[in-house]
C-alpha positions in Angstrom: -0.2 -79.3 -0.2 3.1 -79.3 -1.3 1.7 -77.2 -4.6 0.2 -74.8 -1.8 4.0 -74.6 0.4 5.4 -74.2 -3.2 3.5 -71.2 -4.2 3.8 -69.5 -0.7 7.7 -70.1 -0.7 7.6 -68.7 -4.4 5.3 -65.3 -3.5 8.0 -64.8 -0.5 11.0 -65.3 -2.7 9.7 -62.5 -4.7 8.1 -60.2 -2.8 4.7 -60.7 -3.4 3.7 -61.3 0.1 3.6 -58.1 1.9 6.3 -57.6 4.5 4.8 -57.5 8.3 6.9 -54.5 10.0 7.1 -53.9 13.6 7.4 -50.7 15.0 9.1 -51.2 18.8 7.8 -47.4 20.6 9.0 -46.3 23.8 6.6 -44.0 24.0 3.6 -43.6 21.4 0.9 -40.6 21.5 -2.3 -41.7 21.5 -4.3 -38.6 19.5 -7.8 -39.5 20.5 -6.9 -39.8 24.2 -4.0 -36.8 23.9 -2.1 -38.8 26.2 0.9 -41.0 25.9 1.7 -45.0 26.1 4.8 -46.6 27.0 6.2 -49.6 25.5 3.7 -49.9 22.5 4.5 -52.5 19.5 2.6 -51.2 15.9 2.4 -53.9 13.8 2.2 -52.9 9.9 1.0 -55.2 7.0 1.8 -53.1 3.4 0.5 -49.6 4.0 -1.8 -50.5 7.2 -1.4 -50.9 11.2 -2.9 -54.4 11.7 -2.3 -54.4 15.6 -1.2 -51.6 18.5 -0.1 -54.0 21.2 1.5 -53.5 24.3 5.2 -54.2 25.0 7.7 -55.4 22.6 6.3 -58.2 20.3 8.6 -60.3 17.9 8.1 -62.5 15.4 10.5 -64.8 14.0 9.2 -65.0 10.3 11.8 -64.3 7.3 9.1 -61.6 6.3 8.9 -59.6 9.3 11.5 -56.3 10.0 11.7 -54.7 13.6 12.8 -51.1 13.7 13.7 -50.0 17.1 12.0 -46.7 18.3 12.5 -47.7 21.9 14.4 -44.5 22.6 11.8 -42.1 20.9 8.2 -40.8 21.4 5.6 -41.7 18.0 3.1 -40.1 16.5 0.6 -40.3 13.9 1.7 -38.5 10.9 0.9 -34.9 11.0 -1.4 -32.8 8.8 -0.9 -29.1 7.7 -3.7 -27.6 7.0 -2.5 -24.5 5.5 0.8 -24.9 2.4 1.3 -23.4 -0.6 3.6 -26.4 -2.0 4.3 -24.7 -5.3 6.7 -22.2 -4.1 8.6 -20.8 -1.1 9.1 -17.2 0.0 12.0 -15.1 -1.6 13.0 -11.5 -2.7 12.7 -13.1 -6.3 8.5 -14.3 -5.1 7.4 -11.3 -7.6 9.6 -11.6 -10.9 9.1 -15.2 -10.4 5.7 -15.2 -11.9 7.2 -14.0 -15.1 10.1 -15.7 -15.5 9.0 -19.2 -14.4 7.9 -22.4 -16.2 4.9 -24.5 -14.8 8.2 -26.9 -15.6 10.6 -25.0 -13.6 7.7 -24.4 -10.5 6.9 -28.6 -10.5 10.6 -29.4 -10.3 10.7 -26.8 -7.0 7.5 -28.2 -5.8 8.6 -31.5 -5.8 11.8 -30.1 -3.3 9.2 -28.3 -1.0 6.9 -31.9 -1.3 10.0 -33.8 0.2 11.2 -31.6 2.2 7.8 -31.1 3.8 7.7 -35.0 4.8 10.9 -35.2 6.0 9.6 -32.7 8.7 7.1 -35.4 9.8 4.2 -34.2 7.4 2.7 -37.0 5.8 -0.4 -35.3 4.4 -0.9 -31.5 3.7 -3.8 -29.2 2.2 -2.7 -27.0 -0.6 -4.3 -24.0 -0.6 -3.7 -22.3 -3.8 -1.1 -22.2 -7.1 -1.1 -22.5 -10.6 -2.0 -26.1 -11.3 1.4 -27.7 -10.9 -0.5 -28.5 -7.1 -2.6 -31.0 -9.1 0.1 -32.7 -11.0 2.4 -32.7 -7.9 -0.4 -34.5 -5.9 -1.0 -37.4 -8.6 2.6 -37.9 -8.8 2.8 -38.4 -5.6 0.1 -40.7 -5.0 1.5 -42.7 -7.9 4.9 -43.0 -5.9 6.9 -40.9 -9.0 8.2 -38.5 -6.1 8.3 -38.5 -2.3 6.1 -36.8 -0.3 3.1 -36.0 1.9 -0.7 -36.7 0.4 -1.8 -33.7 -1.0 -5.7 -32.1 -0.7 -5.2 -29.5 -2.8 -7.5 -26.4 -3.8 -5.8 -25.9 -7.2 -6.2 -22.1 -7.7 -7.7 -19.6 -5.7 -10.6 -18.1 -6.1 -10.5 -13.9 -5.6 -12.6 -10.7 -7.1 -11.3 -8.6 -9.2 -7.8 -6.7 -8.1 -8.4 -9.2 -4.8 -6.3 -11.2 -3.1 -5.5 -14.1 -5.5 -6.5 -12.0 -8.8 -3.2 -13.3 -10.5 -2.3 -9.7 -12.8 -2.4 -7.5 -9.5 0.4 -5.3 -9.8 1.1 -5.9 -13.5 1.2 -2.7 -15.7 -2.3 -2.4 -17.6 -0.8 -4.2 -20.3 -0.7 -7.4 -19.1 -3.7 -6.9 -16.7 -6.6 -8.4 -19.1 -9.8 -9.2 -17.4 -9.6 -12.5 -16.4 -12.6 -14.5 -14.8 -13.6 -17.8 -13.3 -11.5 -20.0 -15.5 -8.3 -18.3 -14.0 -10.2 -18.0 -10.9 -11.6 -14.6 -10.8 -14.8 -14.1 -9.7 -17.4 -11.3 -9.7 -20.8 -12.1 -9.4 -22.8 -15.7 -8.3 -22.7 -16.9 -12.3 -19.3 -16.2 -11.7 -18.9 -18.4 -8.1 -20.6 -21.1 -9.9 -19.1 -21.6 -12.8 -15.8 -21.0 -10.8 -16.5 -23.8 -8.9 -17.0 -26.1 -11.8 -13.8 -24.9 -13.6 -11.9 -26.1 -10.3 -13.8 -29.3 -10.4 -12.9 -30.1 -13.9 -9.2 -29.0 -13.6 -9.1 -31.6 -10.4 -9.2 -29.9 -7.3 -10.1 -31.4 -3.5 -11.3 -28.3 -1.7 -11.7 -24.9 -2.8 -10.0 -21.7 -1.5 -11.4 -18.3 -1.5 -10.1 -14.9 -0.1 -13.0 -13.3 1.7 -10.9 -10.1 2.4 -7.7 -8.2 1.3 -4.4 -10.0 1.9 -0.8 -9.3 2.9 1.7 -10.3 0.0 -0.7 -9.8 -2.6 0.4 -6.4 -4.6 -2.8 -4.6 -3.4 -3.6 -1.9 -0.9 -5.5 -3.5 1.5 -4.9 -6.4 3.5 -8.4 -6.6 5.1 -11.2 -5.2 3.3 -14.2 -8.2 2.6 -13.8 -8.6 -1.2 -16.8 -11.0 -2.0 -20.4 -10.3 -1.4 -22.5 -13.1 1.0 -24.4 -14.0 -2.1 -21.2 -14.8 -3.8 -19.9 -16.8 -1.0 -23.1 -18.8 -0.5 -22.9 -19.9 -4.2 -19.5 -21.0 -4.0 -20.4 -23.0 -0.9 -23.6 -24.2 -2.4 -21.9 -25.6 -5.7 -18.6 -26.9 -3.5 -21.6 -29.1 -2.0 -23.2 -30.5 -5.1 -19.6 -31.1 -6.3 -18.9 -32.9 -3.1 -16.4 -30.1 -2.0 -15.7 -27.9 0.8 -14.4 -24.4 1.4 -11.6 -22.4 3.5 -11.6 -18.7 3.4 -8.4 -16.7 3.6 -9.5 -13.5 5.5 -7.6 -11.3 7.7 -10.6 -8.4 7.9 -13.9 -9.2 10.9 -16.4 -8.4 8.2 -15.2 -10.8 5.1 -14.4 -13.6 7.6 -18.1 -13.1 8.8 -19.4 -12.9 5.9 -17.6 -16.7 5.0 -18.2 -18.2 8.1 -22.3 -17.5 7.6 -22.3 -19.2 4.4 -21.0 -21.8 5.1 -17.6 -22.1 4.7 -15.6 -24.7 6.8 -12.0 -23.3 7.6 -11.1 -19.6 8.1 -7.7 -19.4 7.3 -5.4 -16.4 9.6 -8.6 -15.2 11.3 -6.3 -11.9 12.2 -8.6 -9.4 13.2 -11.5 -11.8 14.4 -14.1 -10.1 16.3 -16.3 -12.4 19.4 -19.3 -11.9 17.1 -17.5 -13.8 14.2 -16.1 -16.2 16.8 -19.4 -17.0 18.3 -20.6 -17.9 15.1 -17.4 -20.5 14.4 -18.5 -22.3 17.6 -21.8 -22.3 16.4 -21.2 -23.3 12.7 -18.2 -25.4 13.5 -16.3 -24.2 11.3 -12.6 -24.5 12.2 -9.6 -21.4 12.4 -6.5 -22.1 10.8 -3.9 -19.4 12.8 -0.5 -19.8 10.5 0.7 -18.4 13.7 4.3 -19.0 11.4 4.0 -17.3 8.5 2.2 -14.1 10.4 6.2 -14.0 12.5 8.0 -14.9 9.6 6.2 -11.6 7.3 7.4 -8.9 9.8 10.7 -10.4 9.9 11.1 -10.2 6.7 9.2 -6.8 6.0 12.0 -5.2 7.9 14.4 -6.5 5.3 14.9 -3.7 2.8 13.7 -4.6 -0.9 12.2 -8.2 0.5 8.9 -7.3 0.0 7.1 -4.8 -3.0 6.8 -1.4 -0.7 3.1 -1.7 -0.7 2.9 -5.0 0.9 5.9 -3.7 4.1 2.9 -1.8 6.5 0.1 -4.3 5.7 3.2 -6.9 6.8 4.1 -4.9 9.7 0.4 -4.3 10.8 -1.1 -7.6 10.2 1.7 -10.8 11.0 2.4 -9.2 14.9 -1.6 -9.8 15.8 -2.4 -13.5 14.5 -0.9 -15.2 17.2 -2.9 -13.1 19.8 -5.8 -13.8 18.1 -5.3 -17.9 18.1 -5.0 -17.3 22.3 -8.7 -15.4 22.4 -10.4 -18.0 19.7 -8.6 -20.6 21.8 -9.9 -19.5 25.0 -13.7 -19.1 23.8 -13.6 -22.9 22.4 -13.2 -21.7 19.0 -12.5 -25.4 17.1 -9.0 -25.3 15.8 -7.2 -26.9 12.9 -3.3 -26.7 12.6 -2.1 -25.3 9.8 1.1 -23.4 9.1 1.1 -21.2 5.2 4.1 -23.1 4.6 5.9 -21.2 1.2 5.2 -17.9 3.2 8.2 -19.2 4.8 10.8 -22.2 3.6 9.0 -25.6 3.4 10.4 -27.9 6.3 9.9 -25.7 9.0 6.0 -26.6 9.5 6.8 -27.7 12.9 7.3 -24.4 14.6 3.8 -23.7 14.9 3.0 -26.5 17.4 5.8 -24.2 19.5 3.5 -20.9 18.6 0.3 -22.5 19.7 1.5 -23.8 23.0 3.9 -20.4 24.0 -0.2 -18.7 24.2 -1.8 -21.5 26.4 -3.2 -24.3 24.2 -1.5 -27.7 25.9 0.5 -29.6 23.9 -1.7 -32.9 23.6 -4.4 -30.6 21.9 -1.7 -29.0 19.6 -1.0 -32.6 18.1 -3.9 -33.7 18.2 -5.0 -30.5 15.8 -2.6 -31.8 13.7 -3.5 -35.4 13.9 -7.3 -36.4 14.6 -9.0 -32.8 14.2 -7.6 -32.2 10.9 -8.1 -35.9 9.5 -11.8 -35.0 10.5 -12.0 -32.1 8.7 -10.3 -33.8 5.8 -12.9 -36.8 6.0 -10.5 -38.9 6.0 -11.4 -41.8 8.5 -7.9 -43.9 8.2 -5.6 -41.0 8.6 -4.5 -39.4 12.3 -4.6 -41.8 14.6 -2.3 -44.9 15.2 -4.9 -48.3 15.6 -5.5 -51.0 13.4 -6.9 -50.8 10.1 -5.0 -46.8 9.7 -2.5 -46.1 7.1 1.3 -46.5 8.5 1.6 -42.7 8.7 4.0 -42.5 11.7 6.8 -40.2 12.9 9.1 -39.7 15.8 11.0 -37.5 18.1 14.0 -37.6 20.1 11.8 -36.3 23.2 8.4 -36.3 24.3 6.6 -33.3 22.6 4.2 -33.0 25.8 7.6 -32.4 27.7 9.3 -30.0 25.1 7.4 -29.3 22.3 10.2 -27.8 20.4 10.9 -31.5 19.6 8.9 -31.4 17.0 11.0 -29.0 15.0 13.6 -32.2 14.4 11.5 -35.3 13.7 13.7 -37.8 13.3 11.6 -41.0 11.7 9.0 -41.0 9.1 6.7 -43.7 7.6 4.1 -42.7 5.1 2.1 -45.5 3.8 3.8 -48.5 5.4 7.3 -46.9 3.7 10.2 -45.7 5.6 11.4 -42.2 4.3 13.7 -41.0 7.1 15.5 -43.3 9.7 18.0 -41.1 12.0 
């Protein structure tokens, strides 16, 4: 018995026994019901929630830490389903493709990741970069740098000249003929090989550019850029390798082909028709609206010289329509997932998306659910998205109740990820 007591004392003294943390929460958002519970205690051991109890519980053990959030409203850590963690928009963005090495991008990406975490986003899905995103995911998972959990697509898949072709806008000597290894697909065989290459590189998801895009140095922002057969080959191969597919899409034909071929999420969805909305409901495919990005590109397009000339008319046409399409899709019953396209605008401003969703009719409770329990389900993560026993201790808080004032989510004052406190104002 004495030996057991000595061993227990030794473990506590040297930090081997995981500390128990009690969070005293004035108000707690239940993401399953979409309602607020008052005066709750969340008990955390290590990185997991062990219980959620009514009232403010205490424990006098020396291994217990109490955090006072009685004046706050507490939520599960938010999940952003569309970010570009490696980069951030600026007038130098297109020049930086030739100036920055991967090491430079990695240091920038670490800053953007920490900024995202401090904004309350404890998990993100990264939808396209150079490959630094995969290394950053691994570094964060190992605790080397602070940041959200990252599920990444690695390098986006595009067609030659399409949105995501890495050589768009280059002079002819620098264009070359990129193929599946570089993420460029022009046949069913290319499609299969490109997915397998992403798997080899360590990607978690596949991201395709089913239509033209606003910020690529190319003429069209909306034309379909993959055949249905190519998309079907991508989704089938992705399933074989345990991955799902997201599709950037502004034009309706390209997104219809994507949804009908098994794509799980449609990013932006700007010119979505009722036909496509009905198909998305039927297929249980999700719209990731990225309203913030739409508003930001319009604002920046009005600044002379911010974007190359070929981009400005696309930004002014597409940007203003994203929020309007989101409203129509939501009212029709299209499944909605929270995503912002952070990187098109400064990382850390992701919380603005909540306000834009609520502005056109989505209840605040549903907007928060879209960024918690809904996104966790899409990512097939059964320990994220809820404050519940057995779930990861990813917990954030705001000064006000977001069901009353949604803009409070733009100023998160407490962030815990995996049981570790990163921010406590």
